[in-house]
C-alpha positions as CSV (number, residue, x, y, z in Angstrom):
1,M,2.8,9.5,6.3
2,S,1.9,6.0,7.4
3,P,1.2,3.2,4.9
4,E,-2.3,3.2,6.3
5,A,-2.7,6.9,5.4
6,V,-1.4,6.3,1.9
7,V,-3.9,3.5,1.4
8,A,-6.7,5.6,2.8
9,S,-5.7,8.5,0.5
10,V,-5.4,6.5,-2.6
11,F,-8.8,4.8,-2.1
12,G,-10.7,7.7,-0.6
13,K,-11.3,6.0,2.7
14,N,-11.3,7.2,6.3
15,L,-8.0,6.3,7.9
16,A,-9.9,4.7,10.8
17,V,-11.1,1.8,8.6
18,I,-7.6,0.9,7.3
19,T,-5.8,-1.8,9.2
20,D,-3.0,-4.3,8.6
21,A,-5.7,-6.7,7.3
22,T,-6.9,-4.3,4.7
23,S,-6.5,-5.9,1.3
24,P,-8.2,-6.2,-2.1
25,E,-10.6,-8.7,-0.5
26,T,-11.7,-6.2,2.1
27,L,-11.7,-3.0,0.0
28,A,-13.7,-3.0,-3.2
29,E,-11.8,0.0,-4.6
30,W,-8.5,-2.0,-4.4
31,D,-8.8,-3.4,-7.9
32,S,-6.0,-3.9,-10.5
33,L,-6.0,-0.2,-11.5
34,G,-6.1,0.8,-7.9
35,H,-3.2,-1.5,-7.1
36,V,-1.0,0.2,-9.7
37,T,-2.0,3.6,-8.4
38,L,-1.2,2.6,-4.9
39,V,2.2,1.2,-5.8
40,I,3.1,4.4,-7.7
41,E,2.1,6.5,-4.8
42,L,4.0,4.3,-2.3
43,E,7.1,4.6,-4.5
44,S,6.8,8.3,-4.8
45,I,6.1,9.0,-1.1
46,Y,8.8,6.7,0.3
47,G,11.4,7.0,-2.4
48,V,11.6,3.3,-3.1
49,S,11.2,1.1,-6.2
50,F,9.4,-2.2,-6.2
51,S,10.2,-5.0,-8.6
52,A,7.4,-6.7,-10.5
53,E,7.5,-9.6,-8.1
54,E,7.4,-7.3,-5.0
55,T,4.5,-5.3,-6.6
56,M,2.5,-8.5,-6.9
57,A,3.1,-9.4,-3.3
58,L,1.7,-6.1,-1.9
59,T,-1.6,-7.7,-1.2
60,S,-2.4,-6.1,2.2
61,V,-1.4,-3.2,4.4
62,K,0.7,-5.6,6.4
63,A,2.5,-6.8,3.3
64,I,3.2,-3.2,2.3
65,K,4.7,-2.4,5.7
66,D,6.9,-5.5,5.5
67,A,8.1,-4.6,2.0
68,L,8.8,-1.0,3.1
69,R,10.7,-2.2,6.2
70,S,12.8,-4.6,4.0
71,Q,13.9,-1.5,2.1
72,G,14.9,0.4,5.3
73,V,11.8,2.7,5.3
74,T,10.4,3.9,8.5
75,W,7.4,6.2,9.0
């Protein structure tokens, strides 16, 4: 599952509207609770763990992809 698909699933959006630029600024549903839900889902799906600092840096789909790649994850 792609990071875009995870974001679309968590926030109930069509995959077609999710891009690297998707962020809390562009997606109203991506609030603080949504962010926590998204991080938990990412950790579960990809078998990774994010530090508090990394979690706070996951501010866009591009940032999520970069963080996953840094942990050796491919999709």
